Backbone as XML, in Angstrom:
<?xml version="1.0"?>
<chain id="A" units="angstrom">
  <residue number="1" name="MET">
    <atom name="N" x="284.842" y="237.081" z="-20.937"/>
    <atom name="CA" x="284.359" y="238.390" z="-21.417"/>
    <atom name="C" x="285.747" y="239.405" z="-22.601"/>
  </residue>
  <residue number="2" name="PRO">
    <atom name="N" x="285.101" y="239.088" z="-23.461"/>
    <atom name="CA" x="285.833" y="239.936" z="-24.292"/>
    <atom name="C" x="286.682" y="241.814" z="-23.940"/>
  </residue>
  <residue number="3" name="GLN">
    <atom name="N" x="288.032" y="241.614" z="-23.643"/>
    <atom name="CA" x="288.045" y="243.569" z="-23.986"/>
    <atom name="C" x="288.324" y="244.407" z="-24.511"/>
  </residue>
  <residue number="4" name="SER">
    <atom name="N" x="287.975" y="245.305" z="-24.565"/>
    <atom name="CA" x="287.579" y="246.604" z="-25.475"/>
    <atom name="C" x="289.149" y="247.039" z="-25.675"/>
  </residue>
  <residue number="5" name="ARG">
    <atom name="N" x="289.779" y="247.752" z="-27.318"/>
    <atom name="CA" x="290.963" y="247.749" z="-27.052"/>
    <atom name="C" x="290.911" y="248.565" z="-28.315"/>
  </residue>
  <residue number="6" name="THR">
    <atom name="N" x="291.641" y="249.930" z="-27.521"/>
    <atom name="CA" x="291.791" y="250.641" z="-29.071"/>
    <atom name="C" x="293.675" y="250.586" z="-29.844"/>
  </residue>
  <residue number="7" name="TYR">
    <atom name="N" x="293.084" y="251.276" z="-31.438"/>
    <atom name="CA" x="294.304" y="250.804" z="-31.605"/>
    <atom name="C" x="294.694" y="251.883" z="-32.654"/>
  </residue>
  <residue number="8" name="ARG">
    <atom name="N" x="295.622" y="253.458" z="-32.851"/>
    <atom name="CA" x="295.465" y="253.595" z="-33.697"/>
    <atom name="C" x="295.975" y="253.069" z="-35.522"/>
  </residue>
  <residue number="9" name="ILE">
    <atom name="N" x="296.309" y="253.906" z="-36.516"/>
    <atom name="CA" x="295.990" y="253.066" z="-37.823"/>
    <atom name="C" x="296.679" y="254.424" z="-38.580"/>
  </residue>
  <residue number="10" name="ILE">
    <atom name="N" x="297.198" y="253.385" z="-39.642"/>
    <atom name="CA" x="298.561" y="255.268" z="-40.327"/>
    <atom name="C" x="296.892" y="254.887" z="-41.894"/>
  </residue>
  <residue number="11" name="LEU">
    <atom name="N" x="296.899" y="255.386" z="-43.047"/>
    <atom name="CA" x="296.378" y="255.169" z="-44.262"/>
    <atom name="C" x="297.184" y="255.771" z="-45.085"/>
  </residue>
  <residue number="12" name="ASN">
    <atom name="N" x="297.647" y="255.033" z="-45.999"/>
    <atom name="CA" x="298.313" y="255.376" z="-46.536"/>
    <atom name="C" x="297.701" y="255.498" z="-48.154"/>
  </residue>
  <residue number="13" name="GLU">
    <atom name="N" x="297.615" y="256.641" z="-49.010"/>
    <atom name="CA" x="297.268" y="256.791" z="-50.226"/>
    <atom name="C" x="298.032" y="255.799" z="-51.219"/>
  </residue>
  <residue number="14" name="GLU">
    <atom name="N" x="297.813" y="255.255" z="-52.067"/>
    <atom name="CA" x="298.081" y="254.097" z="-52.787"/>
    <atom name="C" x="297.713" y="255.744" z="-53.627"/>
  </residue>
  <residue number="15" name="PRO">
    <atom name="N" x="299.150" y="255.054" z="-55.194"/>
    <atom name="CA" x="299.349" y="255.888" z="-56.118"/>
    <atom name="C" x="298.324" y="255.933" z="-57.025"/>
  </residue>
  <residue number="16" name="GLU">
    <atom name="N" x="298.902" y="253.751" z="-57.564"/>
    <atom name="CA" x="298.350" y="252.482" z="-58.335"/>
    <atom name="C" x="296.623" y="252.968" z="-57.689"/>
  </residue>
  <residue number="17" name="GLY">
    <atom name="N" x="296.449" y="253.612" z="-55.864"/>
    <atom name="CA" x="294.309" y="253.425" z="-55.740"/>
    <atom name="C" x="294.429" y="252.844" z="-54.740"/>
  </residue>
  <residue number="18" name="GLY">
    <atom name="N" x="293.944" y="252.888" z="-54.241"/>
    <atom name="CA" x="293.607" y="252.421" z="-52.316"/>
    <atom name="C" x="294.463" y="253.071" z="-51.478"/>
  </residue>
  <residue number="19" name="PHE">
    <atom name="N" x="294.555" y="251.958" z="-50.443"/>
    <atom name="CA" x="295.401" y="252.766" z="-48.868"/>
    <atom name="C" x="295.891" y="251.384" z="-48.446"/>
  </residue>
  <residue number="20" name="THR">
    <atom name="N" x="297.011" y="251.643" z="-48.019"/>
    <atom name="CA" x="297.700" y="250.687" z="-47.542"/>
    <atom name="C" x="297.809" y="251.079" z="-45.558"/>
  </residue>
  <residue number="21" name="VAL">
    <atom name="N" x="297.031" y="250.212" z="-44.403"/>
    <atom name="CA" x="297.035" y="250.487" z="-43.615"/>
    <atom name="C" x="298.563" y="249.873" z="-41.693"/>
  </residue>
  <residue number="22" name="THR">
    <atom name="N" x="299.033" y="250.546" z="-41.489"/>
    <atom name="CA" x="299.650" y="249.881" z="-40.714"/>
    <atom name="C" x="299.994" y="249.856" z="-39.379"/>
  </residue>
  <residue number="23" name="VAL">
    <atom name="N" x="299.686" y="249.436" z="-38.577"/>
    <atom name="CA" x="299.762" y="249.385" z="-37.603"/>
    <atom name="C" x="300.380" y="249.744" z="-36.579"/>
  </residue>
  <residue number="24" name="PRO">
    <atom name="N" x="300.751" y="250.334" z="-35.778"/>
    <atom name="CA" x="301.824" y="251.311" z="-35.184"/>
    <atom name="C" x="301.933" y="250.457" z="-34.375"/>
  </residue>
  <residue number="25" name="SER">
    <atom name="N" x="301.692" y="249.768" z="-33.259"/>
    <atom name="CA" x="301.043" y="249.522" z="-32.206"/>
    <atom name="C" x="301.784" y="247.910" z="-32.064"/>
  </residue>
  <residue number="26" name="LEU">
    <atom name="N" x="301.483" y="248.354" z="-33.104"/>
    <atom name="CA" x="301.390" y="245.787" z="-34.104"/>
    <atom name="C" x="303.555" y="245.696" z="-35.059"/>
  </residue>
  <residue number="27" name="PRO">
    <atom name="N" x="303.675" y="245.524" z="-34.103"/>
    <atom name="CA" x="304.875" y="245.455" z="-35.204"/>
    <atom name="C" x="304.046" y="244.345" z="-36.515"/>
  </residue>
  <residue number="28" name="GLY">
    <atom name="N" x="303.856" y="244.805" z="-37.238"/>
    <atom name="CA" x="304.192" y="244.020" z="-38.557"/>
    <atom name="C" x="303.013" y="243.820" z="-39.413"/>
  </residue>
  <residue number="29" name="CYS">
    <atom name="N" x="301.768" y="243.783" z="-38.650"/>
    <atom name="CA" x="299.996" y="243.960" z="-38.771"/>
    <atom name="C" x="300.085" y="245.289" z="-39.826"/>
  </residue>
  <residue number="30" name="VAL">
    <atom name="N" x="299.932" y="244.854" z="-41.732"/>
    <atom name="CA" x="299.734" y="245.840" z="-41.977"/>
    <atom name="C" x="298.784" y="244.893" z="-43.400"/>
  </residue>
  <residue number="31" name="THR">
    <atom name="N" x="298.083" y="245.912" z="-43.685"/>
    <atom name="CA" x="297.118" y="245.150" z="-44.685"/>
    <atom name="C" x="296.601" y="246.940" z="-45.732"/>
  </residue>
  <residue number="32" name="TYR">
    <atom name="N" x="295.915" y="246.134" z="-46.966"/>
    <atom name="CA" x="295.218" y="247.288" z="-47.665"/>
    <atom name="C" x="293.677" y="247.289" z="-47.552"/>
  </residue>
  <residue number="33" name="GLY">
    <atom name="N" x="293.220" y="248.299" z="-49.004"/>
    <atom name="CA" x="291.621" y="247.843" z="-48.923"/>
    <atom name="C" x="291.494" y="249.102" z="-50.107"/>
  </residue>
  <residue number="34" name="LYS">
    <atom name="N" x="290.816" y="248.644" z="-51.388"/>
    <atom name="CA" x="290.206" y="249.984" z="-52.855"/>
    <atom name="C" x="290.494" y="250.884" z="-51.775"/>
  </residue>
  <residue number="35" name="ASN">
    <atom name="N" x="289.375" y="251.119" z="-50.814"/>
    <atom name="CA" x="289.362" y="252.007" z="-50.371"/>
    <atom name="C" x="289.056" y="252.457" z="-48.695"/>
  </residue>
  <residue number="36" name="LEU">
    <atom name="N" x="289.003" y="253.520" z="-48.463"/>
    <atom name="CA" x="288.822" y="253.852" z="-46.230"/>
    <atom name="C" x="287.803" y="253.724" z="-45.753"/>
  </residue>
  <residue number="37" name="LYS">
    <atom name="N" x="286.331" y="252.415" z="-46.443"/>
    <atom name="CA" x="286.223" y="251.447" z="-45.690"/>
    <atom name="C" x="286.474" y="250.151" z="-45.969"/>
  </residue>
  <residue number="38" name="GLU">
    <atom name="N" x="287.156" y="249.613" z="-47.233"/>
    <atom name="CA" x="286.890" y="248.547" z="-47.104"/>
    <atom name="C" x="289.067" y="248.458" z="-46.112"/>
  </residue>
  <residue number="39" name="ALA">
    <atom name="N" x="289.126" y="249.845" z="-46.694"/>
    <atom name="CA" x="291.219" y="248.927" z="-45.756"/>
    <atom name="C" x="290.443" y="249.276" z="-43.488"/>
  </residue>
  <residue number="40" name="LYS">
    <atom name="N" x="289.788" y="250.352" z="-43.641"/>
    <atom name="CA" x="289.122" y="250.199" z="-41.852"/>
    <atom name="C" x="288.383" y="248.435" z="-41.647"/>
  </residue>
  <residue number="41" name="GLU">
    <atom name="N" x="287.739" y="247.966" z="-42.876"/>
    <atom name="CA" x="287.574" y="246.561" z="-42.095"/>
    <atom name="C" x="288.715" y="245.332" z="-42.597"/>
  </residue>
  <residue number="42" name="MET">
    <atom name="N" x="289.937" y="246.445" z="-43.198"/>
    <atom name="CA" x="290.012" y="244.551" z="-43.067"/>
    <atom name="C" x="291.447" y="245.437" z="-42.105"/>
  </residue>
  <residue number="43" name="ALA">
    <atom name="N" x="291.781" y="246.262" z="-41.594"/>
    <atom name="CA" x="292.424" y="246.624" z="-40.214"/>
    <atom name="C" x="292.126" y="246.244" z="-39.142"/>
  </residue>
  <residue number="44" name="MET">
    <atom name="N" x="290.299" y="246.516" z="-39.507"/>
    <atom name="CA" x="289.999" y="245.753" z="-37.933"/>
    <atom name="C" x="289.877" y="243.841" z="-38.539"/>
  </residue>
  <residue number="45" name="GLU">
    <atom name="N" x="290.826" y="243.632" z="-39.047"/>
    <atom name="CA" x="290.513" y="241.699" z="-39.022"/>
    <atom name="C" x="291.426" y="241.756" z="-39.058"/>
  </residue>
  <residue number="46" name="ALA">
    <atom name="N" x="292.793" y="242.469" z="-39.948"/>
    <atom name="CA" x="294.387" y="242.712" z="-39.588"/>
    <atom name="C" x="294.602" y="242.157" z="-38.034"/>
  </residue>
  <residue number="47" name="ILE">
    <atom name="N" x="293.484" y="243.483" z="-36.661"/>
    <atom name="CA" x="294.569" y="243.822" z="-35.718"/>
    <atom name="C" x="293.901" y="242.173" z="-35.236"/>
  </residue>
  <residue number="48" name="GLU">
    <atom name="N" x="292.507" y="241.858" z="-35.122"/>
    <atom name="CA" x="292.253" y="240.602" z="-34.531"/>
    <atom name="C" x="292.716" y="239.117" z="-35.177"/>
  </residue>
  <residue number="49" name="GLY">
    <atom name="N" x="292.903" y="239.542" z="-36.170"/>
    <atom name="CA" x="293.937" y="238.004" z="-35.897"/>
    <atom name="C" x="294.587" y="237.820" z="-35.482"/>
  </residue>
  <residue number="50" name="TYR">
    <atom name="N" x="296.167" y="239.104" z="-35.261"/>
    <atom name="CA" x="297.682" y="239.676" z="-34.551"/>
    <atom name="C" x="297.529" y="239.428" z="-33.206"/>
  </residue>
  <residue number="51" name="ILE">
    <atom name="N" x="295.840" y="239.897" z="-32.311"/>
    <atom name="CA" x="296.231" y="239.596" z="-31.081"/>
    <atom name="C" x="295.440" y="238.076" z="-30.672"/>
  </residue>
  <residue number="52" name="GLU">
    <atom name="N" x="295.194" y="237.377" z="-31.859"/>
    <atom name="CA" x="293.890" y="236.219" z="-32.576"/>
    <atom name="C" x="296.158" y="234.874" z="-31.749"/>
  </residue>
  <residue number="53" name="LEU">
    <atom name="N" x="297.255" y="235.207" z="-32.609"/>
    <atom name="CA" x="297.983" y="235.221" z="-32.783"/>
    <atom name="C" x="299.327" y="235.725" z="-31.362"/>
  </residue>
  <residue number="54" name="LEU">
    <atom name="N" x="298.991" y="235.940" z="-30.691"/>
    <atom name="CA" x="299.606" y="237.269" z="-29.657"/>
    <atom name="C" x="298.777" y="236.221" z="-28.098"/>
  </residue>
  <residue number="55" name="VAL">
    <atom name="N" x="297.690" y="235.925" z="-27.753"/>
    <atom name="CA" x="297.097" y="235.473" z="-27.196"/>
    <atom name="C" x="297.352" y="233.618" z="-27.190"/>
  </residue>
  <residue number="56" name="GLU">
    <atom name="N" x="297.651" y="233.342" z="-28.776"/>
    <atom name="CA" x="298.713" y="231.526" z="-28.880"/>
    <atom name="C" x="299.123" y="231.895" z="-28.249"/>
  </residue>
  <residue number="57" name="GLN">
    <atom name="N" x="300.373" y="232.821" z="-28.931"/>
    <atom name="CA" x="301.513" y="232.956" z="-28.237"/>
    <atom name="C" x="302.405" y="232.638" z="-26.102"/>
  </residue>
  <residue number="58" name="GLY">
    <atom name="N" x="301.072" y="232.937" z="-25.872"/>
    <atom name="CA" x="301.168" y="234.257" z="-24.627"/>
    <atom name="C" x="301.800" y="234.712" z="-24.382"/>
  </residue>
  <residue number="59" name="GLU">
    <atom name="N" x="302.271" y="236.636" z="-25.420"/>
    <atom name="CA" x="302.272" y="237.484" z="-25.396"/>
    <atom name="C" x="301.512" y="238.396" z="-25.021"/>
  </residue>
  <residue number="60" name="PRO">
    <atom name="N" x="302.050" y="239.860" z="-24.837"/>
    <atom name="CA" x="300.568" y="240.813" z="-24.316"/>
    <atom name="C" x="301.187" y="241.228" z="-25.132"/>
  </residue>
  <residue number="61" name="ILE">
    <atom name="N" x="299.379" y="241.922" z="-24.953"/>
    <atom name="CA" x="298.785" y="242.812" z="-25.836"/>
    <atom name="C" x="299.005" y="243.829" z="-25.524"/>
  </residue>
  <residue number="62" name="PRO">
    <atom name="N" x="299.644" y="245.470" z="-26.759"/>
    <atom name="CA" x="299.841" y="245.266" z="-27.099"/>
    <atom name="C" x="298.260" y="247.113" z="-27.069"/>
  </residue>
  <residue number="63" name="ASP">
    <atom name="N" x="298.425" y="247.997" z="-26.323"/>
    <atom name="CA" x="297.717" y="248.630" z="-27.191"/>
    <atom name="C" x="297.831" y="250.539" z="-27.109"/>
  </residue>
  <residue number="64" name="ASP">
    <atom name="N" x="297.046" y="251.269" z="-27.389"/>
    <atom name="CA" x="296.623" y="252.572" z="-27.891"/>
    <atom name="C" x="296.268" y="253.129" z="-27.099"/>
  </residue>
  <residue number="65" name="THR">
    <atom name="N" x="295.637" y="252.236" z="-25.572"/>
    <atom name="CA" x="294.671" y="253.739" z="-24.507"/>
    <atom name="C" x="295.040" y="254.303" z="-24.197"/>
  </residue>
  <residue number="66" name="ASN">
    <atom name="N" x="296.497" y="254.588" z="-24.084"/>
    <atom name="CA" x="296.577" y="255.519" z="-22.806"/>
    <atom name="C" x="297.859" y="256.685" z="-23.763"/>
  </residue>
  <residue number="67" name="LYS">
    <atom name="N" x="297.581" y="256.344" z="-24.283"/>
    <atom name="CA" x="299.011" y="256.971" z="-25.523"/>
    <atom name="C" x="298.214" y="258.456" z="-25.447"/>
  </residue>
  <residue number="68" name="LEU">
    <atom name="N" x="299.057" y="259.571" z="-26.300"/>
    <atom name="CA" x="297.886" y="260.845" z="-26.426"/>
    <atom name="C" x="299.311" y="261.069" z="-28.199"/>
  </residue>
  <residue number="69" name="GLU">
    <atom name="N" x="299.094" y="261.558" z="-29.290"/>
    <atom name="CA" x="298.879" y="261.869" z="-30.427"/>
    <atom name="C" x="298.930" y="263.118" z="-30.523"/>
  </residue>
  <residue number="70" name="SER">
    <atom name="N" x="300.295" y="264.057" z="-31.170"/>
    <atom name="CA" x="299.367" y="264.846" z="-32.179"/>
    <atom name="C" x="300.196" y="265.152" z="-33.433"/>
  </residue>
  <residue number="71" name="ALA">
    <atom name="N" x="300.119" y="266.241" z="-33.634"/>
    <atom name="CA" x="300.671" y="266.477" z="-34.618"/>
    <atom name="C" x="301.221" y="267.857" z="-34.908"/>
  </residue>
  <residue number="72" name="ILE">
    <atom name="N" x="302.651" y="268.152" z="-35.384"/>
    <atom name="CA" x="303.023" y="268.816" z="-35.859"/>
    <atom name="C" x="303.460" y="269.821" z="-37.647"/>
  </residue>
  <residue number="73" name="THR">
    <atom name="N" x="303.188" y="270.589" z="-37.289"/>
    <atom name="CA" x="303.153" y="271.181" z="-38.804"/>
    <atom name="C" x="305.156" y="272.631" z="-39.678"/>
  </residue>
  <residue number="74" name="VAL">
    <atom name="N" x="305.942" y="271.922" z="-40.011"/>
    <atom name="CA" x="306.640" y="272.994" z="-39.985"/>
    <atom name="C" x="307.198" y="273.753" z="-40.752"/>
  </residue>
  <residue number="75" name="THR">
    <atom name="N" x="307.405" y="274.236" z="-40.543"/>
    <atom name="CA" x="307.824" y="275.486" z="-42.666"/>
    <atom name="C" x="309.292" y="275.642" z="-42.742"/>
  </residue>
  <residue number="76" name="SER">
    <atom name="N" x="309.983" y="275.134" z="-43.547"/>
    <atom name="CA" x="310.971" y="275.180" z="-43.579"/>
    <atom name="C" x="311.428" y="275.726" z="-45.428"/>
  </residue>
</chain>
């Protein structure tokens, strides 16, 4: 039975348009989409492919299920 996992993604808007997406918990898992919707869809595909590779190699599968995140704004 498939297990649900949670992953934080970071979407960086590119000057030429579109978004580059990185998945911090999965080093090297990077993709791109022309808009936010496509970028998120591409991220899902990239994460699924990354997990498949980890399973094939017998590696542990990290995720962000128990991580907390916050942002701090600093004025200097």
